[in-house]
N, C-alpha and C positions, 0 to 999 in steps of 0.2 A: 427569356433567359432560362437555360436548363437548370435543373435542380442540382444541389451539391452531391457529389459522390461521397457518402459517409464512410464507405470502406477506405477510400483513398485518404480521407481526412484522418481516420484512425491510424492508418499505416504511417502517415506523416508524423503524428504524435509519437508513435512508438520509436520511429527512427531518431527522434530528438531526445529520447531517454525516458519517455513516459511509460509507466507500467500498463499492462493490459487493462487493469481496473480503472486507472485514470483516463485512458483513451476511451474506454466504453462510457465512462461518466461524462466526458466532454462531448461525445457524440450525442448522448441523450439530452444534454443541456442545449446543444445546438438545435436539436429537433424541437425542444420545448420552446425556445426563443422563436423559431419559425412559426410554430403553432399559435403562440400567444399573439404574435404580430400579424398572423395570416399573410405572410410574405416569404418569398424565397430569400435565403440568407444573403445572396449577392445583391439583392435589390433593397436591402434594409438601409434606411437613412439615419443620420444623427437624431432627427426628431423621433423616429421610431424607437431608437434606443432610449431616449429620454423618457418616452411614454412607458416603455417596459420597466425600466429601473425605478420609476416613481410609482409603480403599481402598489396598491394596498394589498396586503396579504403576503408579500414577499418579505421574509425575515432578513435581517442584515447579513446573516451568514449565507443564506440562499442567494441573496443579491450579489454578494461578493463572489460566490462560486460561479454564478452565471457570467459575471464579468471576466473572470479568469478564462472560462471556456470560450467566450466570444473573442477575447484578444488572442487566444491560441488559433482560432479560426482566421482572424485578421492576418496573422503570420502565414498561415497555410494559403490563403487567397493570394497574398503578395508573391510568395515563392513558387507555388505550384500552378496557380491559375492566372498569373500575370495580372492581378487586380489589386494594385496598391491603393486604390481609391476607397476600399472598404473602410468605414469609420471605426475607430478604436473606442472602446468603452473607457470612460474616466473612472478612476477608483475613488468614489465618494463614500461608499458604505464601508466604513472601517470596522472590522470585527475585532473586538478586544476580549481577551480571556486571560485568566490567571493561570500561568503554567503550573502543572502539577510538580510537586517536589520530587527530586530523584530518590531512589531507594537508598536507605542507609546500609552499611555493611551487614548489620544484623538482619534487616528486612530481606536483603538479597539472599542470605543463607536460609532464612525461613521459607522464602519462596522456593528455593532449590529443594529443600527437604519435603515441602508439601507436594511438589510435583511428583514425587515418588512414594507418597504415602498410600496406604490401602484405600483411603476414602476418596481418592481422586481418579477420574477416568484416565487410564494410561495414555490415551492419545492426546488428551489435553495436557497432561504432564510433560510428555515428550516435546510437544510443540512449544510450550512456554519455556522449558529448560533450554531448548535450542536458541530461542531469542536471547535469553539471559547469558548463554555461553558465547554467542557470536555478535550480539549487538546489531543484528540485521533490522532494516526497516520492514514493516509488514508486507509491502509489495515485493521486497527482495526475498523474504522468507517463503512466500506463497508461489514464487516462480522458479525457485532453485530446483534443478534437475540433478540426477545422479552424475551426469557428465561433468557437472560443475565441481565435483569432489575429486581432488587429485592428491593422493597419498595422505598427508596430514594437513591439507589446506582446502579452503573453500573459496572458489572464485566467484566474485560478485560483480554484476554489471549494474552500476548505480546510475545516478542522474547524469544526463548528457553523455551517455555511453561511456562513462569513466569506469575503468576496471580497477578493482582493488581485491587484495587477497587477504583472507582472514586465517591466521594460523589456528589449527585445532589442537589445543593443549591436551596433553596426556595426563595432566595432574588432576585429581579429583578435588572439587571445591570443598567437600566435606564428606564424612563417612556416609556411605549408602547412596551417594549421588555420583553417577558416572561422569567421566571426563568428557570434554567436548568431542574428542576423537572417538571414544567409545559410543557416545550418543549418536553421532552422525553415522557411525558404522552400523548401529542397530536400526536406524531409520532407513538406511539404503540397502540393507541385507536382502538378497533375493530379488532385487529390482533390476531392470535393465537401464541402459544409459539415458533413455528418454523419459523414464518415469520420474515423478516428482519426489523430492525429499519429504515434503509434507503432503501426503496423499491420503485418500480414503482407503480404509483397510481392505475393502472389497474391490477397489479399482485403483491400482498404483499409477495409472495414467491420468487420473483425475485429481487435480490439485485442490488444496484447501482454498476456500474463499477468504477474503479479508474479514468478512463479518464473522465467520466461524472462528477465526483467530482472536478476534475481539471477545467473542463469547467465552473462549477457553481462558483468556486472561481474566475475564470477569469472575469466572467460577473459581479459579485458583486464588485470585485476589480476595474474594469473599471468604475463602477458607483461612486466610492468614490475617484477616482484619483490614484488608485494603480493597474495599468493594469497587473502587473506581480504577483499578489497575488497568493500564493500557500497554499495547506493544511498545509505544515510544518511551514509556517509563522504564521498561526493561532495557531498551537500548541505552538510555541515559545511565541506568544502573550498571550496565556493562562498561560504559565509558569511564 
């Protein structure tokens, strides 16, 4: 049986609405599964899956992520490879976590002010303020290009290829903090259509990674007394 075309699998995931980061993670997880079972993905049996997911050393969270990746492959095999017989992974490892509380109005303003204080890296401040202004998911923020900005709106391609439009308000949230419109204008100034809104200063064609966005949130959060601040908390704070 020929091996799986990982590039084709990644393309399938992206076509179904997965971000580049998620697609890459699922491909890596599929490689991991094949390596641990010493078998090609299309030859893996239900007994193989039971053996893998009962392995010691796999945390509940890791177990769950592998199952998500495997079941994405099952859909790919059925739709693209005409192999509906590939066994699906059962969700037995439930990951439980306590959701982080949303930002209060005061915390939201405090984060905004801190983003533009002298003690903060300007790139970190602009990125965090962008999330707080727009409520974008981390994958959406790191994949937005200048072409997605139209006048006073930001076009987002979200889950399952659903398009939504975020109005860019011209009103400043507080003194010393730019409006969403002015912030995006500053982030896109001097860039061409294919450059990223959140890009490296020395290379506008190179987008921020999700990990860098998390690190920026952590540094800003630590400065305001919220050391575990995450991109999703900013999204909830916007909502």
